[in-house]
Every structure is written in structure tokens, then in C-alpha cells.
N, C-alpha and C positions, 0 to 999 in steps of 0.2 A: 626450732623444729628439728627433731632427730633425723627425719628422713626415713627411707625404707629400711626394713630389717632384711639383711642379706642372709641367704642360706650358704653356709660354708661347707664345701666338699673337699676333704683332704686328698692329696695325691699320695696314696699309700703304695710303698714298694716301687715307686716310679712307673706304675702301670697306668698309662694315660688312657688306654681303651676302657678300663673299668671306671675311671673317673668320668669319661664322656657318656657312658651309659646312664650315669646318675644326673645328667644335665638335661634340661628340656630343649626340644627343638622349637623354640618359641622366641619371639622378640622380648627384649628386656635390657637389663644392665648387667655386665659381667666384669669381674675384677680378678686379675691374676695376682696371687700373693706369693712372695718369696720368703726367705728365712726371717724368722721373728715376726711374721705377719706383715712384712713390708709390702706396700703396694707397688707392683711392677707395671701394671697396665690397667686402664679403665676404659670401657667402651660401651656403646649402646647398639649392639648388633641386632640384625633382623632374625638371626638364628643363633641362640647362645651356644648350643652344642657345636655347631659348625665353626663359629668364630673361635671358640676355645681350642678346638682341634687344630685350626690353622696356626694358632700361637704356640701350640705344644708339639708341632712337628707331625700332625696327623691330617693335614689339609691336602687338597689336590696339588699335584706337582705344578710348580710354577711354569708359566709359558716360556718358550725359548727366548733367551736374552733378558728375561726379567728376574731380578734378584728375589729369591724366596724370603718370606718373613723369618726373622731370627727365631730359632727354636728355643723357647724359654723353659722347656721341660727340665733341663738339668738343675735349674735354680728355683723351680716352682715347688711350693709346699702345699698349696691349696688353691681352689677357685671359689670365689664368692659370687653369688648371682641373685637377681630377683627378676621374675617374669612379670611383664606388664600387659595391660589390657588395651592400650590405645597408644597412638604416636605421642600425644601430649603427656600421658602418664609415663611413657618411657623417657621423654625429655626431662620431665620434672624429677624422676628418680635419679637420672644421670647427674643432674645439677646438684641434687642433695648429696650424692655420694662424692662428687668432685669437691664440694665445699668442705668435706671432712679432710681432704688430703692436699688440695691445691689452693693457696690463697688467691683471692680474686685478682690481686695485682700481678700475679704470675701467669694468669690465663691469657696466653697469646691468641687464643681462638675467639676471644670476646673483647669488644671495645665498649667502654662505658658510654652510655647514651648521653646526648646533650639536650638542653632545654632552652626554651625561649623565656626570658625574664621580662616581666612588665609589672611595675608597681604604680597603679593609677593614683595613689596618694602622694607620690613624689611631686616636687614643685613643677618640674618639667619632665614628665615621664618619657621614657624611650625604650624601644625594643632592643634587647641584647641577647647574645648567646652565653649561657652559663652552664657550669657542671651541676651535678645533682646536689652538691654540698652547699650551694649558695641559696640563701633566702627562700626556703621551700614554699613559703606562703604565696609567693608570686612567680612560681615556675610553672611552665606548661610544656608537656611533652608526653613520651620521649620522642626524640629524633635520632635517627641512626648515625648521623654525622654532622659536623659543623656546617657543611655545605647545605644539607637538608634543612637545618634550622635557619640558615641565612635565606634560603629560598622561601621559606614560610614568612620570614620578616619582609622580604621583598614584595610578596603577594599582599601582605597586610598593609604595607605602605601605600599601595595603589588605591586601597579603599579607605584607609585611615591615615591621613597625611601627618603622621607623627615625625618629630625631628630625628634624622639619622645621625646628627653630630653628637659629640660628647663634651661640648664646650660649656663652661660656666659663665653665665652672663646675667646682667640686669636689663630687662626689656626697655627698649627705647626706639622710637620711630626712625631715628637717624643713626642707629647703632652700626658702626662700620663693619663689625663682624657679620651682621645679618645682611647688610647691603651688598657685601662681597660674596655672599653664599649662592652657589648655583642652584641649590635646591629651593631657596627662597625666590630666586629670580624666575625660575620656570614654574614656581608654585606647586611643586610636589611636596612641599612642607607647609604646614599651617603657619609657620614662622611666628611663634610666640615671642621670639627675640625682638621682632619689629612691631610687636603689639598688633598684629593683624588678627589675633584672636586673644580673648581674655584668658587669664590663668585658669579661672573656673571652667570656662568652655573647653580649654585645652585638656584639662584633667578629665572632663566628661567624655571627650573624644577618646582618650586613652582607656577610660572605663568601658566604652563600647567595644574597643579592640580586645580588651581582656575578656569581655562577655562572649565575643565571637570565638576566641581561642578555647573557651570552655563549653561552647555550644555543642549540642548533640548533632545538629545538622548545620551545614555551611553552604553558602551559595557556590555555584560552579567555579567562579573565578578564584575561590579560596580552597575548595575541596581538593584540587589536584596537588597543591603544595602542602596542605595540612592534612595528614592522614586521619581517618575517622577515630582512631584510638587516642589521639592527642587530647589531653584534658588537663585541668588544674591538678598539680601533684597532691597538694594537701586535701585530704578528704575524698580523693578519687576512688571510685568503685567500678569494678569491671567483672566480667564473667567469661571464662573460657569454656566453650562447649565442644565436646568431642564425642564421636560415636565409638563406643568400646564394645568389647565382647559381651558384656553383661547388661548393656543398655546405654543410654545417653549420660555421659559424664559431665558434671558441671563443677567447675573450680572457681570459687570466689577469689577475686583479686582486690586487695586493699592497698592503695598508695604504691602500686607497682610490686607488691609482694603477693605471691600465690599462697593462700591459706588452705593447705590441703586437708587439714583436719575438719574443715567445714565442707569438704567435697560431698556431692550428692550424686548417686546413680539412680536413674529412673527409666522406666519403659517409655517409649515414645508417645504412648497414649495417656500418660499421666504427667505431662510436662508442667501444666499450670499449677498443680498441687505441689510438685517438687520445687518450683520456683518460689512459691509462697512460703515454703519451709526454709529457704536459704537464709543464711546469716552472713554478715560481713564483719567478723571480729578483727580487731587489729592483731597483727602477728605477735606471738608471745615473745619472740626474740627477733632482733634486727636481721634482715635478710638482704642479700645482694642479688635479688631477682631481676632488677631493672635491665641489666646488661643482657642476660640470656633471653629474657622475655621480649626485649626489643628486637633481638636477632630472630626470634621465633616469629614475631609479628611481621617483620620485613621479608622473611624467607618463604620458601614453599611449604605450605602446611595444609592439613585437612581440617583442622579445628577452626572454630569461629571465635572471635572476640567481640563481646557486646559491652558497650558502656552502660552503666547502671545509674539512673538518677538517684539523688540522695534519699528520697522517700518513696514509698509505696508504688512499685511499678511491676508487680507480678504479672498482671494481665498483659501489659505492654510487652514485657520480655517474652512471655509465652507466645504472643502473637508474632513477634519477630522470629522466634525459633520455628514456629509452624510455617511461616512464610519463607 
């Protein structure tokens, strides 16, 4: 996805005041450009005109003892900008512009999310923390940190006593490995190593844990550790809903990628019709939305995120939005 088209305003004759008059006093994304169109600075200010003025030496005087921002006017050739209609639209535009200029591995402001991995078809399934690149068919998330993912695993272990160990074994009632395990002794593990549960029943237990990770609603003992947006990565669908200047903005999310070309804007009294018209196409190009989308989900935000069932849920989603 190409992202937003920026309007470029040249700095002609070094006259910053004339340039500022051509910029909107509105929220959006702004980029200061240097010689040969080189990107000097990218931001998502609440007021584009004021922010650019501050970067080009036309801002308010700095407070006593505070170092003023570096005046970029001498090396600035132009300013590119796009005004946005809502906080989420602003964040999305910012991330698309940043992706053009800064590789994800160099983004110090973002941390790749982590996921809980569980493959119920394995011989002795276990819950582990994995990165996004690992076996996507059995990943659940996103989680903002390794500790958050481990907390989710801890909560699941209290309900589904899957093995926490990574040992390779052949089950036996007198297996020394199992008899010496504290988890088996206190019975917080189903102990398939000691044949306290059959292999088929153990895999069924893991299957129920996987179903809970992908469930739309979870019991209170799990809801605190597993955020409501956690879902199976493969095939996951979501919807970001934000109030904008032109109406209610709806952004389909497919497998952690925001598909903005499928975005719909609707009046609040036509929500059900708008939801019925939504589509969730797979992104045309691979995106790295999971990191910033996870940060948005865990941060302070005005928009809502709804998980979307695989099939026909227009009335249900509309009811949740009205509620």
C-alpha cells in the first residue's frame, strides 16, 4: 500500500512566513524535507502549521533554561503534509509515511509484539512465547512484551494443566523425570510423562486451551491476562472504529494489517448498512502493522477495536457499536 499522498509546499526564497500561510492549522502528518528531497523530520502534530513553525524558527520562545529546537530553516527546501480526520487516521498515515523512510528494524520507538504458540496436534503440546515469524498457524496474540505473554501462559496453566517443561520423553508410570518434577508432584501439570492422562486426552486439553485463546469472550480468571484483541493470527479479522470529522470511520484489519483501501466512513445512524458492506481483503503487499498496532492497542486511544468472527456478523458488530 502506497499510503497517503502528501502535499508538498516548497520553501521559496527562504520565506518561512509565506510557507506557513499555506499549511493547515489542523492535525495530520508533516515532513520537513532537505536538499534533494531528503527527509529531515517526520511527525504527527496536533497542529501542522504550528509544528512546522517551531521546527523552522518561528515558534514561541523557549522557556528559560530550556534549549529551543534546532532551526532547520537554513537546510529546508520544502514541507510535505497531509491533514487527517481522526486520531487513528493520523497514526495510520504517520506509519505509512515512516515505512517509506525508516526500516522497521531501525524503529527505536516500536517493539515487535510477541505471541503465544500452541500446536494441539503436537505429540505433547505446550505453551511457549514466540516471535511473529514462527509457525503462524499456531500463534495467538499480539502481546506487548515477553512478560505479558508469559502472564497469559501462567493464567492458562491454572485452567488447562499443560506441561511447562521442554523435555523429550517416552511416557512411563515410573519415569524418573516425571517423578522428580515439582509440577507433577503438586499436580499443576496433567503429567502425560507419567501416563496420568492419555496422549489423546492431553491433546484434547491443549485443543481446549487453543480454543480459549481464540475465543471472543473469556472467563474473568483469563480475561485480565489475555487482552480482548488476542486472537489466532492466521485468518484473524478485526475492525478499528474511530469517530472522525466526516462520520464514523471503520478500518478493516486482516491478520494484523490495516487494509485502509477497504475503509468505510458512515453517519452514526447508518452503522448496520456500513458494516454489512465491509470487506476484509488480504493486504496487497506485506505490511509491518503488528508492532505499531499493538502499541496503539495498549496505549491511550479514543478508537475501539472489535474482533470480527469469520462469517456473517454485521448485526452483531452494529449492536456492539451502538452499545
